[in-house]
GUVEXDO-941373 format. One record per residue: x, y, z of N, C-alpha, C, O in turn; residue in one letter. Coordinates in pm, whole numbers, plus 50000, padded with zeros to 5 digits. Example, Ala and Ser with C-alpha at 12.3 -4.5 7.8 and 13.67 -1.06 7.14 Angstrom:
<vopas>
513194943150780512304955050780513204967050780514244966850846A
512854977550708513674989450714512905000350787513415011450804S
</vopas>
This chain:
<vopas>
496854817747356496454826247508497424822447653498194813447688M
496974832347697498164837547890498094824647954497214816147966Y
499664826048002499044814948133499564823748188500584830148161L
498034824848360498994831448458499904820748550499474809248554I
500654822648594501814821148708501514814348834502094817748937Q
500624804748831500354798948897501664796648998501844805149085T
502494786448989503514790349141504014794449189504754789749276K
503844809049146504404819349174503244828249259503584838749313Y
501904823449268500624829549357500474816749493500044819949603L
500914801749458500684788449494501714801149700501104803449804S
502604803549680503384810549765502274814249871502184809649986F
501554822049818500884834349890499434828249983498974833850083F
498894815349918498254805449982498984796750053498374786050055F
499724796250096500484793050191500934799050291501404794550395V
500734811750248500804822250377499164817350494498924816850615L
498664815650408496844819250402496824810250552496584812850670I
497314795950453497424783850572497744788150667496954787050761S
498814793750684499804796550779498994808950838498624801650930I
498564817750860498014825550988496354817350998495604819451093F
496024809150897494644803550911494954789751073494274783451154S
496264791651040497134783351166496874790051299496384785151401I
497234800151281497714810351392496784817251475496704818451597F
495584824751308493604821051403493394814951494492824818751596N
494194794951448493024783551538493414790751667492744797251747I
495064786951660495314786251786495404796151928495664795252048I
495004806551819494814819551928493524818551976493404819452098Y
492144816251886491104811251898491254803152013490714807052117S
491934791952012491794782852129492544785052236492354778452338Y
493204791752231494634803952393493494810752503493554811152626Y
492184816952387491384827952408490194827352436489614838152440F
489304813352469488554808652426487724815252352486864821552414N
487714815952216487084817852109486774814852013487424818351914L
485604806952001485854794251926483874803151854483014794351848Y
483404816051817482284821051808482494818651632481624815651550L
483944821151610484084817851457485584805251441486274805951339N
485834797651519486904792651487487164785651325488104786451247L
485354776151319485184766951206485654772551075485914765850975N
485764787651089485964790950895487454794950916488054795550809T
488484798751063489814793251020489694781050966489934782750846Y
489444768650988489404760950918489604755250778490434748350718Y
488244762350753487704766550678489054773250550489744768650459L
488904782450599490264790550476491694781450536492634783650459S
491974774950614493064767250625492904755750516493754753250431F
492104751350527492104740750404491714738350198491884730250106F
491024754250235490804757750096492614759250008493154752849918F
493044770550090493794778350102495024766050072495544765249960S
495424756650187496474749250102495874737550020496544727250035L
495234736749970494474727149868494724735549679494834731649562I
494694749049761495224759849629496344762449604496844766749500I
496914759149731498234764149673498904748149645499974749049585S
498624738249666498824725249591498544727349465499404728749378L
497544727649450496954726949231497624734149169497824731349051I
498584753349260498484760549189499974748049167500264739749080F
500624752849303501794740449289502404729249166503394727449095Y
501144723949195501594716049066501514716548923502084709448841K
500614727348905499604726748758501324728048679502374734448692I
500904720748622502724725148492502294731948378501454729448292R
503094741548400502484749448278504104741248130504994733148157L
503834747847995504754753447909506214755847901506534757947784P
507184756147981508244759947946508284778047830508794777447718E
507874787447867508324799047810508764806747865508934806247986K
509234819947762509544827847805508334835647862507244835247805R
508634845448016507504852248010507304860248003508104866748072L
506224869647930506424885047888505634892947989504894887248069N
505814909147986505194913248104503894915948066503354925648118I
503054907247958501464905847945501194899748053500584903548153F
502044882948011501284878848144502134883848324501644882548436I
502744886348306503304892048477501864900148499501234898648604K
501534906448423500414916548468499294910248519498674915148614I
498934898448459497774896648428497954883648557497054881148637L
499144877248557499484869748676499074878948805498104874848868T
499984896248871499244900048905498084900248988498054896949107V
496784905848897496054909648864495234902648926495054906549042F
494424890148884494584875648881494574878549030493684883149101F
496134873449066496204874949226495344889949318495174890949439G
495094896149249494794900849341492704907949334491994917349371Y
492644893549254491274895749220491144876249309490104870249335I
492014873249324491124854949307492094849049484491804838749545F
493134858449525493554854849643492634860349793492774855249905I
491854870049762490734877349847489394868549843488554865049925P
489594866949729488634859349745488464844049869487524844649947L
489144834949874490034829150034489864835050149489024833450238V
490814842650137490814855650238489124853450320488844847050422L
488154862250218487054863950196486314852750351485644856250448S
486734841750317485604828350354485604831250508484524828450562I
486814837650611486144838150797484974853950754483994855350827P
485054857950710484224872850736482474863950643481324864150687F
482884858550535481584851350504480924841150610479734842850634Y
481704829350686481094822450722481564823950843482234814850892F
481294835850914480824843951041479464842651105478444838651048S
479564846351225478464848651316477724861651266476604863151316I
478244873351156477864882451114476784886550982476464897350934Y
476494875950958475794873750834475914878850707474934879750633N
477534883950659477534892050614477374884950411477554873350372L
477034895650339477104893650284478494887550096479634892250092T
477984877749978479454878349961480144890449950481114895050010F
479324895349849479814913649819480884917849936482104919449940L
479684918950039480644926550197481544914650235482384920350304N
481814904250232482774896850244483734897750158484634893550230S
484354900550035484784899049925485394917249909486034920449809F
485054928050027485084941649988485754944450075486754951550074F
485144938050178486424940350293487724929450310488474931050406E
487984918250213489064917050187489674914250125490584906050120S
488944925550023489654936449888490094947450006491284948350034I
489414953150053490224961750118490984961750158491864969350117S
491304950250308491904953350334494234945050301495314943950359G
493324941450129494554930750067494864943350027495934946250081F
494514951049968494814962849906495414971349982496314977749927T
495174973750105496214980150228495524990950202496135001550214S
493674991750147492805006450135492575010250307493135019150371T
491615000850353490915001350499489685001950477489214992350538G
488755008250419487275004550386487284998850418488054989850385F
485854996850590485934979950563483764991050620483365002350648T
483244977550602482164978150627481784976750741480554977350736I
482224974550882481914968050919481724993451089482185004351120F
480734983651105480475005451159480605003651304480465013251381E
480954987651360481914993851511482344983751564481814977251654N
483064982451525484884969051530484484968051700484794956551730I
483994974051808484044962451903483154953651929482844948652038K
482684951651809480794943951836481964932051769481454921451806H
483014929051705483844916251616484404912451717484844917651819I
484294897151652484934886651719487044889851743487804891351647D
487304890051830488754894151835489664886051741490534890851669Q
489254869651756489774863851632489934877751444490844883351382S
488554876851434488384882351305489044896051276489184899151158L
489524905851389489904910651421491614907951416492474915451372I
491694900551450493444899351387493434888951238494354883751175L
492294888951222492574884951035492354893750946492724892350829W
491564906751003491544914250952492424922050899492324926550785R
493884925551020495134925151015496134917250900496834921050807S
495824905450954496504890750905496294899550691497094903350605S
495334898950699495024905650498496054914350476496994913650397I
495694925050579496684935450572498494931850513499334937650444Q
498414920450579500444917250678500634909350490501694911950433W
499394898850400499954894550346499904901050168500324898350055I
499144910450238498764921950092500114930050076500524933349965G
500714932650180501504943750167502924937750087503684942050000G
502814922050191504204915850076503994907949984504784900249931L
502444910449954502484903749769502264918249683502004919849563Y
502484929349808502454941049688504934942449648505684941549551F
505014944549773506314941949735506764931249677507544934949589L
506654916649682506874907949534506664910449383507144909049271L
505364916249477505234920249287505284930149222504594933249125S
506424937849289507154948149227508784942549158509534947149071I
508814932949230510374925049163509254920249067509424924148952I
508314913749085508354904349011507384910948828507184903948728F
507074923648844507244929048724508144942448712507994953748664L
509344934248790510814946148757511064942648601511844933048600I
510844945248513510884945948375509974960648329510444968448247D
508744962648390507934984448369509394988048382510124986448284I
510054994348535510794999948633511845003148534512334996148445Y
512115018748579513095019148504515105015948573515605014648684D
515475015848470516825013448590517575023848691518695021348735E
517025033248717518175035848849516665031048965516735034249083N
515815025948929514915021949027515595003648995515164993449048F
516135004048946516514984949005517964983449033518584973149058K
518555000749020519685004749113519875007749262520935009849320K
518505007549316517915005349404518134995049500518174995149623T
518314983649391517864971749492519374962149504519734954149591L
519814965249419520914959949326522044960249210521534961549099T
523224959549209524324961249131523904952848954523864960248856N
523674939548940523344939648896522544944148760521614952048775F
522824940348647522154949348544520554945448484519704953248442I
520474928448498518954925048450519144912648587520144907048630S
517764911748625517214903748749516614890048630515674890148551F
517704878548664517814867348666516794857048681515784860248618D
516674844248750515674837448820516464834948919515784830749013N
517804835448948518234834649090518304850449167518154851149289S
518574865149066518404872249126517004878849183516944886949275E
515944873949111514794875649212514834866549318514364871749419I
515064859249329514824847049411516144846549485516764836049499F
516444855049520516944858149594517144877649699517574880549811R
516584885349593515304893249633514214891649726513784898549819Q
513894880849676512754876249709512784878849815512424889649862T
513494864049913514234859250026514424875050117513864876850226I
514904880850082515604892950130513964901050167513494902350280K
513354905350041512064910750092511464901750242511194904350360I
511474892750173510154883550335510814884550437510284890050534F
512214879550447512664885550588512974898550619513734901850711F
512444905550550513254928350576511554923450641511564919850759L
510534923350587509574926850587508414914250771507434916150842Y
509224906050758508854898750920509234908650995508514918051026S
511024906251046511994912651091511074926551166510464926751273L
511224936051077510284954351025509104953851148508984960951248I
508224941651096507224938851127507164933451357506624937551460T
508104923051314508764921051481509374931751574509294931251696L
510144943851488510014953851552509194968451575509304979451629L
508644963451525506974970651531506874968151665507424972751766I
505894958451640505464952751749506344952451903505574953751998F
507494951251934509004952851996508884968152088509264970752202I
508284975351999508924991651980507044996552048506995006652119I
506074990952027504814993552068504614990052215504274997752305L
504874977452221504754978252348506074977952420505814968652497K
507264981252451508184989252539506415004952540506115009352651I
505795008952445505755021452537504225017552546503285023952497F
504165007652606502505004552719501295000852638500155000652686S
501634997552498500944993852448499974975552439500284968952340L
499634973452472498624959652523499064950052370498964953152251R
499424941252418499754933552342499074933752179499464937552068A
497724926952240496514923752096496664931751998496334929251882F
497404946152056497444959051980498794962451909499034964151790D
499424962951996500484961851952500374954251822500434961351722S
500134934451795500574931651706499404935151588499774935851471L
497744937651629497374942351541497634958151418497424958751297N
498134968451510498464975751469500154975351444500724986151462L
501014963651402502094961351371501994960851242502404969151161A
501004943151204500694947251110499834948451052499334939950978L
499414960451073499024976250970499834986350954499504992550853T
500974991951018501515000051009502784995950907503295005450848L
503294983750883504134974450796503624977350671504314985450608I
502374972250600501614968650551500854985350500500134984950400S
501044997650562500385009950514498755002650517497945006950434S
498564997950557496844992950540495585003750653495485015250695G
495344999450654493805007150756493385008750888493055017350970G
493644991050864491944988450953492884990951080494084993251088F
491944989651167492664995051328492204985251410491074984051363L
492264975951516491794965851605490074980951750489214980451838P
490554987251686488995000951776488505011051685489045018051599V
487565010251719486495024351704487585035851661487835038151543N
488125041851758489095054951739490115047851822489895039551910D
491775054251764493095051151774493115054151960493435048552065L
492475067751903492805081952085492235071052191492205077152298S
491855060152209491395050452256492995042352296493205040152415T
493825039252216494545030452225495985037652225496975032252275I
496025052052156497555059952166496835072952326495905080752307L
497165072352385496725079552507497425093352582496835100052667R
498885096152527499455101452536500055102052474500135092252400E
501185115852443501815125952353503255114152246503685112352132N
503365111352332504385101752375504605089252294505545085652223T
503065081952339502675078452209502295074952031502475065951949Q
501615089852042501645088851929502525100351869502065108151785I
503855101251917505225109551843505785090851809505855087551690I
506035083451883506315068151865505735067451729506335072551635V
504695061951714503415052751600503015062351551501805062951533V
504225078451493503675087051403505405080551302505405075451191S
506085082051350507935081751288507925061151305508705053151252F
506775058251396506645039751285506105040251142506695034551050L
504845048051125504775043550989505535052550873504955057350776M
506885053850900507405062050809508155047950797509345048850769L
507775038350810508595021650869508515016850714509365010050657F
507175022450654505885017850526506145032750433505385031850336S
506875044650426507265056950428508515057250338508245065150248F
509225054350327510485050650360510675038450238509525035450205F
511725029650153511825022450153512015012050228511725013750346S
512514998550191512314986650289513054981350306513254972050384L
514134990350172515744985050153516614993550253517804991550276F
515665005250319516875018950387517345012450456518545015550457L
517014998850569517714997050662518834988650648520004990650678I
518144976750585518834966950519520494973350413521604968050406Y
520034984650355521224995350323522245004750415523435007650424N
521465006450453522375015150622523085005450671524275008150651L
522924993450737523644983850778525304978750697526444979350742I
524774973650562525914978150473526124982650366526144978950249F
526364995950452526375008450406528215006550310528465012150203F
529114998450379530205000450275530114993250135530065000050032K
530084977150132529314983549985528614987349902528304984249787S
528354995349981526805003249803527645014749800528715018749846R
526205020449690526905033349677525735043949670524635038949693N
525745056149645524675063449700523415060449612522305063149657I
523585054149468522075046449423521575047749491520735056649501N
522015034449618521085030249707520275034849812519715028949904F
520345050849769519855057549881519915074249795520545082749857F
519435077649690518965084949631517515089549646517085100849625Y
516835078449686515295080049675514605086249821513865095449855E
515415074249885515045085550042515535098150064515005108850093D
516625094750046517665115750059516885124050043516725134150112L
515915118749890515315133449829513515134649955512735143949975H
513565122350001511955113850142512285124350256511325131050295L
513485126550313513985129150414514025140450320513365138250219V
514695153550323514525164050271512705168650229512145179350249V
512175156450167510625163650165510805158250294512035157450302Y
510135152050444509775147050573510195165450595509635176050566F
510975162750636511865168950716510755187250676510285192150778S
510505193950561510385205550506508715202450566508385204850682F
507815196850464506525191950543506505194750698505845204250738I
506995189150764506545190650925507615202350935508545194550917V
508115211550946508775219050958507965231650868508325243350864S
506905226450806505865242650732504615244050859504075253550915L
504485226350869503515226150938503425228851118502395226751182F
503955231051144505275228851353505095246051321504365251351405F
505645255551216505495266551159503915272751159503285281451219L
503785266051089501965278051102501025266251069500435266950962F
500825256151143499925247451154499565244151328498385243251361F
500695242551433500415236551495500415247151659501365251951722S
498385247451693498105253751796498315240951899498635229251916F
497855253251954496625244152098498125237052182498085235352304N
499515233052093500025219752145499115208952077498905198052129N
498585213051953498595201851870499495191751832499055180351814E
501205195051809501865195151729501755176051746501525170651638F
501885167751852501975153551824500995143251660501205135251569S
499735153351741498325146551627498325158751559497235164451563I
499335165451489499985167351396500885163251281501135167351167N
501215154451353503205149851302501795134251261501785127651158L
501055133151351500815119751348499815114551160499735105551078L
499205130651197498005132451033499605135950925499605128850825S
500195140550929501215146150832501325129350797500555123050724L
502615123750875502695110250822501975103150861502725098050944A
500915097150875499755087450845499795095250656500835092950596S
499445097850633499065104750556500125106650328500075106150205S
500935109150470502665107150384502215090250351502135084550242M
502035086750447502665067550416501665062850364501775051650315S
500435069450357498915063650278498535055750377497575050150324N
498615051750475497465053750575496735056050633496305046450698I
496225065750650494905074550619494535076350756493745085650763G
494935068250931493975067951025494525077251104495325083851039F
494415082151264494415096551282493935100751424492945094051452A
494115105551480493835106351560492245115251577492175122151475I
491195117251649489855126751585490085135651554490215142151658S
490335144051448490255159951462488885162151302488505153951218E
488655171851317488325180651223488555192051153487905201251204N
489215195751053490265205551057489945208650846490765205250761K
488615215450817488175213450637489565218050566490225214950466P
489665231550723490725238050558492055233750545492715241050471N
492645224150592493745217450625493375198650523494255190150508L
491985197350474491865182350359493095188350260494315188250247V
492195192150216493265197250061494535198550051495025199149938I
495515199250188496855189350182497085173050298497955164650317L
495975175450340496205160450339496695154850194497795152350145Y
494805153750132494975145850040495445151949918494715150049821L
496765160449894497785163749826499435155349867500335154249784I
499515150250014499955139550072500005126150033500865118349992L
498865125950057498225115649990498825108449847499545098749824V
497925121849735498355113349601500535118649589500875121449474I
501145119149646502165123549634502715112049656503205104949567V
502675108949790503475089249889503975091949941504015102050011G
505165075949917506315078749989507265071449868507245074149748G
508015062449931509205057549810508405045249747507455039749803S
508955041449615509205030149536508525021749573507405016849557F
509695020549645510114998849743509855000049813510674996249896F
508055008049898507785006150015506025002050000505265002549903S
505904999150100503974999750102502965008650064501785006650036T
503665019250067502895023750007502035030949891502035025449780S
501345042049908501165039049737500795053849672501955056749643S
500075064549631500685074449611501735077549423502405069749355G
501515086649410502705088549248504225088649274505155090249194L
504225087349351506195088349450506295102349380505845108549283R
507245103949498507665120749607508515124449422508155132249334F
510095111449429510555111549331510215112949207510745121549138V
509125103549152508655106248988508005118848970507535120448858K
507815131549080507275141549074507845154149033507555163348956I
509245149349152509915154949093511005156549023511745165948997Y
510915140448986511545146048807510925151548711511615156148619S
509795152448707509005152048619509045169548604509295177048509L
508735171348719509145188748750510645195948732510715207748698F
511665189248753512965195148736512935192548567513485201848509K
512605185748508512435181048357511725194648269512165200648170Y
510465196848347510325210348272510515221248315509755230248280S
511125222648367511685237448479512905239548389513315250948371I
513645226348317515355230948228514115233548071514005243347997N
513485221948072512815220647948512695241247881513325245547785Q
511615250647980511365261247976512645269747952512975277647863I
513375263648097514725275448072515055273947892514545278447789L
516015266447919516135259547802516135269447667517045271047585S
514895275047672514365279247522514185295947583513675303447500F
514585303047729514415310547722516415317947771516765329747770S
517305305547807519105306847814519305293547662520155284747661R
518645295147594520255289747487520835289147499521075278747439P
522115293347562523585294147558524295283047690525405278647718K
522585281947758522925270947907523065257447870522455252347776N
523785252147938523035238647951522625231448075523455229548164I
521585227948084520935223448253521385204348193521755199248087F
521185201148286521445189648382520295184048425519555190648497T
519725161848364518975165248421518665154648580517955145048610N
519925165648665520215154948740519865148148882520565152048975K
519155141448904518765141849131520035146249168521205144549133L
519015156149300520115160449355520975148549403520775137649348L
521885149449498522495137849600523065131949501524205129149536F
522845128049380523485110949340523605125649203523175136749172T
525025109149148525245115349023524605109948870525275107048771K
522595109548888522445097148827521235104448741520375109748811I
521145105048658520715109248534519005101848465518705090948418N
518235114548492517475108148392517015116448304516895128748299F
516595100048173517075100248004515065106348021514425107548125D
514475109447847513495113147828512785103547841511625106147873F
513035092847828511415075247845511845077247941512445086347885Q
512485078448132511635073148184510865085048191509795083448250E
511245105548114509425112048186509105112648158508505123248177I
508525102748020507215105147922507135090748077506405099448125N
507175081848158506945070848178505625082348256504415083448242K
506975091148361506175099548519505215106548440504165109248498Y
505325109748334504575124048306503255111048231502115115548215F
503445101148206502175087748156501125085748256499895086248250L
502075082948364501625079448493500485086248568499395082848614T
501255097748559500075112848626499105113048531498415121648584I
498365109648407498015108248302496955102048338495995108048386I
496975091448324496305075448369495435080148503494215079148520I
496485085948597496055091148743494735101248698493625099648749F
495035112348589493705121848671492445115648538491335120048507I
493255103848487491795102748407491315086648505490425078148494I
491675087448535491555073148636489935076448737488845071448763S
491055091948770490665098648895488755106648836487615105148881L
489285114048727488295115948694487025105948615485985111348577F
487245091248596485935080448578485575079248691484415082148720V
486825072748824486345075148910484725084248999483605081649042L
485575094048984484525105149083483055111649021482195119449064I
483315103048885482265103548779481475094348844480405096948899S
482085081748838480535073548866479725070248993478615065149009L
480815075649091480505075249255479625087849239479125089149350L
479135098749151478325105849165477265104249106476155108149142S
477675096248974476605087448958475335079349038474125079849017L
476285070149158475905063149228474975074349390474855072249511S
474545085549297473855093649469475175096649554474645100549658G
476365097249574477325102149591477465115249620477065119849513I
477825127449708477485140649664479025143249696479785138549781E
479225156049558480785151749419481655156449538482715150149542F
481505167049650482905167449767483145152949794484355151349809E
482645144249805483015132149908483395129549775484505133949747N
482575121449654483145117449562484625120949506485345112649450S
484885131449523486505132249518487405127549616488485122049596F
487055129349686488005126649854488225111649834489355106949821K
486865102549830487215087449862487655081549690487685069449673L
487995091749563487685085649435489495084549483490125074149466S
490245099549555491575103549539491775089649632492185079749571V
491475087949803491725078649887491915063349791492955057149768L
490915061349761490495048649674491335041249546491275029649505T
492225054449493493135054949419494455051649460495145042649411L
494735058349542496005055749673496235050949774497195052649850M
494495037949790495115035049853494565038350027494935030650116N
494235042850040494245047650211493135053650267492675061950189T
492895053350309491925046350445491065064350483491565074850521V
489595060550449489015073550478488375074450657487525067250710N
489295087850727489435091850838488885105950887488325112950802S
489025111151032489165122651043489145133550927488455141550864S
490495127550947491675138650857491005144250711491265155550671I
490325137050654489775139450518488085141150534487315143450441Y
487715139250678486265146850694485235135450581484345137150497G
485905124850634485125111150556485155101550688485495090050659L
484845103950844484805093950915483975084950940484035073150977S
482645096950898480985084950927480505082850774479375081950726E
482075082450703481375076750543481145054450560482065046150562F
479375051550570479075044750561479195029550445478095026150400N
480045023550413480845017750344479135002750301478694998450195F
478815000450426477614994350404477014998850317477334995150205N
476415004150324474875005050277475255009350152474255011850085D
476355011550088476085013249958475155000449883474484990649914L
475585007349773474794999749675475794985349569477014984549556N
474994978149524476164969349454477764971249330478934967649326Y
476474981449221477484987449183478804997349204479804997449133F
478565005049314479365012749368480375005749471481555009249478T
479774994449560480824989349587481794978349490482664971649544K
481634977849402482064967649311483034979249243484274979049242Y
482414986749203483094999549144484855002049239486014998949212T
484365006949318485165002249406486454992749502487354992049585L
485874989049439486554970349443487744969449363488864966149403I
487184975049164487754974049119489264984749092490314980749042F
488935002749155489965011849143490145008549295490255019849342F
490264998049420491294997149479492114983749368492714990649285M
492264975749349492814968149289493734982049158494954982849167V
493174989149076493804997149009495405003649085496635003349084V
494275008549139495165021249274496695007749310497775011649357G
496484996349283497544989849371498644979249276499354970549326R
498604981349180498994971849072499674978849041500844975849017I
498974996849027499825008448995499855007348863500014998448780E
499595021348866498605034048734500115027948603499855032248491L
501535019148604501505019848465501375009148440500445008248360L
501974994748475501094985848431499114984348400498404974548422T
498754996148351497815005148326497505003748126496924999348027I
498735013948207499285022448062500045007347930500055007347807L
500644995248045500674983647920500034969447893500554958847859V
499024972047912498224970647907497204975947725497284973747604I
496434982947813496174994147693496984993647576496414993747467I
498794993047582499704987347490498814981947406497884985047332K
499944965447475498884955447468497644950847314497754942447225K
496674960147341495384957447318495194972947206494484974747107F
495694977647242495674990147090496144987547029495674982546927L
498174990347066499074987246957499124976046929498574971047028F
499474964446838499504951646813501234949846783501764941946861K
502174956246679503284960446743504024963946771504454961346883N
</vopas>
């Protein structure tokens, strides 16, 4: 029998209680009483569940990776159920499915919404949507630490000099993540305020940007970002969820760090600089560089929203950037740039080794002395295979639901990469509210699949198909 680790999940229900209190205070302060009772309900439900989960005594045994994966997957289903309470009991008469769809879209930092006009939503509920993303982004980061045994040694070296992650090390990293995540959110909020965004918009954007979410407090981002300076600032703030969460921390304490702590971010700097230069030279016309920069940063960090534009010839490029993604230890999704780069370099070396057998080709990452071995390459390759299979299955299911193939393809990529549909992907007018039950549940399932990391799917398959 597999035992869900309830103590791990109890912490996030405490967070829901805290954000519920914050929304209650916010509603009283600004006289927003329409949905006030819903936050009382979410507060009591989350607090009771947290206490129950914390008090549950499970048999003491060594946790295997399969139990940890089940715990994380259970959290991605059960936590959004509680987060959907303010939607379901609001004055907007949302069905259970629509409420759950909205909450799980926010919790997975995807950003698909069933609301057609954000202007008609109570401000406290808009803030609740953004809060869901923030909690979901933190859950994703802590789940990486919780599932650390899945990942390769090179990734572990970017976090700590310890060889293994015992309970004390996991706790230390968890505390560090929580404070870094909170402080960077505050920093983004302050920067947005400095550049003349109103407090409500700055708060919502800060919660969204740090979590790579897609929910906006308005229908059109251009109503918030009116100046080129603001657009450029927000573009660079998006990079907080593109690079590693630990980048600033490691830079501050560089004296006690080696180059391994920066190897992925160094690759991402080169990658980002190359892409921006490419667009600046070939795709920036009529002084549109700031808008292009926003679209690039948004796609590369898997946020997705952008200033309204319709450029069908660039859609496939933006989707490729979404698929590649950013840093592994960030809230962005994607297949991760270093994985693809390592797999490409290894493949080239293998081809060259047959054509030039007397030469020696090392599988070493640029800027570092790190070598990646064959076992890691297998993981990277299987991750891409699982992505392709998942993409094919989702496209087929959406096409069967009556969505035309082109939209099915775009929507499938964005779903698996947890990126919001917007004008840069040609899906800004897509209506999720009108989708049938089957399609909504399908999108819900694959939003979670994209968020729990595709490598975990392989572990589950191995558990059931290969008993030994």
